[in-house]
Phi, psi and omega in degrees: 000155178264141182298343187278353181299138177271131180236148175224144168253127190239162199220158171277349184198152183287335180295318183291329188284319177296316182291320178295323181297324171287322181294321180276005189306324176304334183270351174055054172294151175277124174278119187227158170293137182300127184311148189299319187276002183259126177274111174206157191282350181253137184276002183229147187222166176244133184254139168202169176274181188305316181291323175288327181296319175291331171300324186290319189296321179299322188288315184289343188288341178276353181233089180289341184284321181290323178295323179294335179259020178215159180212148185264144173223150177236145183269125180236114196055252178248012186244141174275126176248126181293122180206178175239127185304140184079354182235008176259116169277155177309315179305314180299319181298321171289333168279337171099197189296331186292341192250349180290148185299329179250021181294153181289146170287112189274094189297335178291336185222019175296143180263347180255151180276175186218143180239139176296122168252107184298129185099011179217133180283144166276154174298127188281152172284163174277125200264000186238166177220156177245134179229162187253127183231153172274111170271129182241117176279166179296341183261018176078011174280134183238138183215127177279113180228157174279153185225135174270132180232156166286152171274141183242123197239135175249131181231115171268133184251121181252131183241123185043049175080355178259127171300113188249325178208157169237130181238133178257120194202180169274126190283066176221150175050051183292324174300315174298309183305314173304308178294320173295323175297318174309314173296309186281000176246004171078025176276332170218164179248329177228155173299337181290343182285343181272118179276321176193160176225130175238127175264125184230173171062043182057042172084011184247006160221147176233125171258121182248132172238122183263142184286134167054034185233141170230150184293136174276089184285003181269351180294141178295145169294138188234148171213088184266140165244108186302170187280359192251330189222114171296126183115336175292132179212153171245123187267347175192173180233037184304321184234031181275136180269123175296348182269005184293339183253102178224157184297137182276149174288153173289143187220123175279112174246157184250140188300322183299333175297322180280313177299330174296316181294322174305312177301321186289321175298320186291334181284349179078159191242156188306293187301317179288333172305318186274326197241341190051036179219011187258140164270151183239150169214135181249145176229129179235150177246101179059031177103343179274118186285136179265312178188162177234141182222141175241153181196162179285342172247138181289337172294323184289322177299308172306312183294331178288325174286326178299310174304324174294314182293321182294324174292339186258011181052037174282136174285103180301324185294351175247020190244163175241131177248129183243111182251154174275345186265177171306165181235080175271177187297333174294333174290319180296322174297320179294324177294320182289319171306318178289349183071027182271128177282341176231125180244118183243144182217143171296330191264201184244166174257186168242174183297323181290325179301316179299309178304309181292334173295310182298321173308313188253008173064040181268126167295119187243115172245131183228167182062033189270113181248176175302340186225005177198159175207162172248123179265113187266325179209128172189137175308323181298341186237021179296000000 
């Protein structure tokens, strides 16, 4: 490989990017905005040549936490390709993303199935597509231009052999989505209740097995379409625990935690930056960012951060969740079932949302911007 090949290291969090910059300071990497065509949760990346990239990879091996929150890309012609410095052969570069050793698993077209390994991420699918569209101005001028749109994915979830839910989503972080959805719909309290999850049929079917659980076939059939994604359905409540909606414990939070998340959202997120149609959700633990997830549906983005936190053993009872979307009743119910004490949003609530937050002792913050917020319910402001 030629040393002049250009590499970038992208990150899942700003904290990881800053830590990596300090670790690699002796290599003098260039700090650049994350390339527009790369999906990453952090807006800054580190650029370097091949020689420095190989040295950087070796240095970062001593910092597993940074490795887990970062990914390497190499520039091939005009495209950024996922790859590992020192492990990309010329043939790989010519074949492109699908053949690279660290390339994403394209769940929409993958030939192989995947099984959840609790504690590890599955490789994400690429969540966008490019189409040609005609733009027409008010003076009648028409132009054919490319447009980036989100991929829409449908996933049927079977719980102990029973078709329980259908999720219409962006095809990334599907394991996190499934785990989070099980929690926020009241099917589980702990990840230990899950024996295994298999993704099958090119990521369009999930088989979930819960430990020591049998379907309660006496429960009434339900068919609910949540307010954010047409096609989302709950087919039954066979495994729902009736104790999932309980009053939350009081939690002392700090306004700066919310302002910090609002600043992150204001700097934009990768999928939204490309499509202008994604919802974003952030989760922080006592001011430390856990993760950010994007999806075409705000409910899905919420479930993805909950699932990620559960896999990492984060205490949700000490977290703040920040959403880019509106806050209807079903969003509040999800947060209460997840036992998250603080829900903040850039958008607005409804009257029912406020009443539910007060009933269950949920801190509810809306119109949260980098410099102001509206606190609708909180023990801090009682």
